[in-house]
C-alpha positions as CSV (number, residue, x, y, z in Angstrom):
1,M,-8.9,-2.6,26.5
2,Q,-9.2,-2.2,22.8
3,I,-12.3,-0.6,21.3
4,V,-13.1,-0.3,17.6
5,Q,-15.6,2.3,16.4
6,I,-17.3,2.0,12.9
7,S,-20.1,4.0,11.4
8,D,-22.4,4.5,8.5
9,L,-23.0,1.0,7.4
10,H,-26.0,2.1,5.3
11,V,-27.5,-1.4,5.0
12,G,-29.9,-1.2,2.1
13,S,-29.5,0.0,-1.5
14,Q,-26.1,1.7,-0.8
15,F,-24.7,-1.3,1.0
16,L,-21.5,-2.9,-0.3
17,Q,-21.3,-6.5,0.9
18,D,-17.7,-7.1,-0.2
19,R,-16.5,-4.0,1.7
20,F,-18.4,-5.1,4.8
21,D,-16.9,-8.6,4.6
22,T,-13.4,-7.0,4.4
23,L,-14.3,-4.7,7.4
24,V,-15.4,-7.7,9.5
25,A,-12.2,-9.6,8.7
26,E,-10.0,-6.6,9.5
27,V,-11.8,-5.8,12.7
28,N,-11.8,-9.4,13.9
29,Q,-8.1,-9.5,13.3
30,L,-7.6,-6.7,15.7
31,N,-9.4,-8.8,18.4
32,P,-11.1,-5.9,20.1
33,E,-13.0,-6.3,23.3
34,V,-15.8,-4.0,22.2
35,I,-17.1,-2.6,18.9
36,V,-19.1,0.6,18.9
37,I,-21.3,1.2,15.9
38,T,-22.5,4.7,15.2
39,G,-24.0,6.6,12.4
40,D,-26.5,5.4,9.8
41,L,-27.0,1.7,10.3
42,T,-29.6,1.5,7.5
43,N,-30.2,3.4,4.3
44,K,-33.9,4.0,4.5
45,G,-34.7,3.0,8.1
46,L,-36.8,0.1,7.0
47,M,-37.4,-2.8,9.4
48,K,-36.0,-5.3,6.9
49,E,-32.8,-3.3,6.7
50,Y,-32.5,-3.3,10.5
51,K,-33.1,-7.0,10.6
52,K,-30.4,-7.6,8.0
53,C,-28.0,-5.3,9.9
54,K,-28.5,-7.1,13.1
55,S,-27.7,-10.5,11.6
56,M,-24.6,-9.1,9.9
57,L,-23.3,-7.6,13.1
58,E,-23.1,-11.1,14.5
59,K,-20.1,-11.7,12.2
60,F,-18.0,-9.7,14.5
61,N,-16.2,-11.6,17.3
62,A,-16.6,-8.9,19.9
63,K,-19.5,-7.6,21.8
64,N,-21.0,-4.7,19.8
65,Y,-23.0,-1.6,20.7
66,C,-25.1,0.2,18.1
67,N,-26.2,3.8,18.5
């Protein structure tokens, strides 16, 4: 079983879309069974940031778990 862990996405004012897109491509190339996402998902903890984060996590091809 291959597991990938990523953290500190900081969706919001510090978020870098181009780097996230690269991350998604590289992780999907690994074809993991599970992705575990830890750390700061959002920058300010605003509902709109969490909603954006959730939609962006759908770009990964594997099941993902956020903590």
